[in-house]
N, C-alpha and C positions, 0 to 999 in steps of 0.2 A: 456286801455291795453298796455302791457308792450312793450319790446325788440322783433322783430320778426326774427329768419331765415329761411329764404326760398332759393329753388332756383332760380338762375338768369336767368332773361328774355332779351329778345332783348332790349324790353323797358327799361332795366338797364345798356345797354351798356355807354352812357353815361356820368352816374353819375359813374359809374365802372373806367371809362377813367379819371374824374377828382379826384376821389381818388386818384388814382396812380399817376396822375401826381402829386397831391401835393406831393405824399410822395417820388417823384423822382424815380417812379419804372416806367418798360415797361408796356406798352401798347399793345406790338404787340402781337399777336395771341389771344385775348381776343376774335373776331368776329366771330370767327373758332371754338372756346371755351365755346362759351358762357353758356352753358348747364352744363360745368364743373366748375361753378362758382355758389358760395354761396352767399349770399350778407345779412346783419344785416341792419335792419329798425329800425326806433324810432317809439314810439307812433305817429307822425305828418306822418311817411310812407315815411321819408328819409332816404336816402342809407345812413349809418354812419360805413359802415364797410365789407369789400370783400376778399373773397379768394377761389385762383381756383386751378386745380387740370388739370398739362397738361398732358396726357397721354404719355407715352415712352414705346411702346409694353405692354408686360401683366403689366408694373409699373407705377405709378404717381409720378407728382412732385408735390409738395405744392409751388404754389409760388402767388405772388401778396397779401401778407395779410398785410390789414391795417384796421384798426378801427381807428376813430377819435381819439386825446386824451382826449377830455374833456368827450368821451364814456365809456372810457376804465376803467377795472377794473379788477382785477384777476378772479373774478368768472366770468364776461363774456367772458374774453380771453380764459378761460380754455375751458369755454361751446363750445363757437366758435372751437377753434380745435379739441376738441372730435367729434364733429358731423359733421365735414370735414373728418375726419380721417374714421369716420363709413360711410359717403358718398364715399370715397373713396374704403372701404370696399364692401357694397353697391354695387358700382359699378366694380366689381370683380378686382381689379388691386390686386397683390401680395404684391406688397410691395410699400409703400409712403417714398419718400425723399422729404428734403427741405435743402434750402440754407441758410444760417445764419453767424452772424458775433456779435452776441447777443444772450439774452436770454435763452441760452443753458441748465441752470438750470431747465426751464418753460418747456422745451421741453422733457428733460430725466424726468420730472414727469409723463408727458402724457405716456414715453414708448421709445421715441424715443432714439437713441444712435447715437454716433460719428462715423463715418468709418474714417479708418485710409486712405490715400492717396489711396493703392492697392487693397483696397476694394472696391472700387467705380467702379460702372458696367461701363462696355464701353459704352452702348446705352448711359448711363446717360449723361459721358463725352461728347458725339454726340451732345446732343440735344442743339438747339441754345438758351434756357436759361442757361443753364450748362455754356456756354462757356461766356454768357455776364456777369456772375456776378461772377464767381471763380478768386479771386486776391492774393491769396496767405493766406487771411486773412479769407476768408470764410470759415466755419465748413461744411460738410455733414451728415447732420443726415436722418436713416431710422428707418422705422419701419416696421415688417413685418404684413400684416394682419391676418395672423395664429393664430397671439398672442389675437386678440381681441376676 
């Protein structure tokens, strides 16, 4: 059996936290939102990737996107993000946002658009995760789930 992408459970909490620590990403809020995380398992059932969707009102913020470098390729990355976006739509989020300082063409290919500073919604700016990562070089991107 190959790689599996599935909804995270509480037993995945420690492996997710380990991946995030290795990638120098925040582990805050994972416990409360574990059912909003997806994980990637290798054939040995080892968690090799994760992505979460932090609820922010009627929208969601994609966060904590990690896939170990030895397992990364464009096809897996694309499938993973597309599944995360589909999962966000399934959960009823109207828009999905992400913060990035790289991979802009990758996310644009999927359908995300870069937001100008004045177009960033207030409720997103007020989120803890947003405040933690926006430092002038980070781009905010969005996609409407209606377009999917």
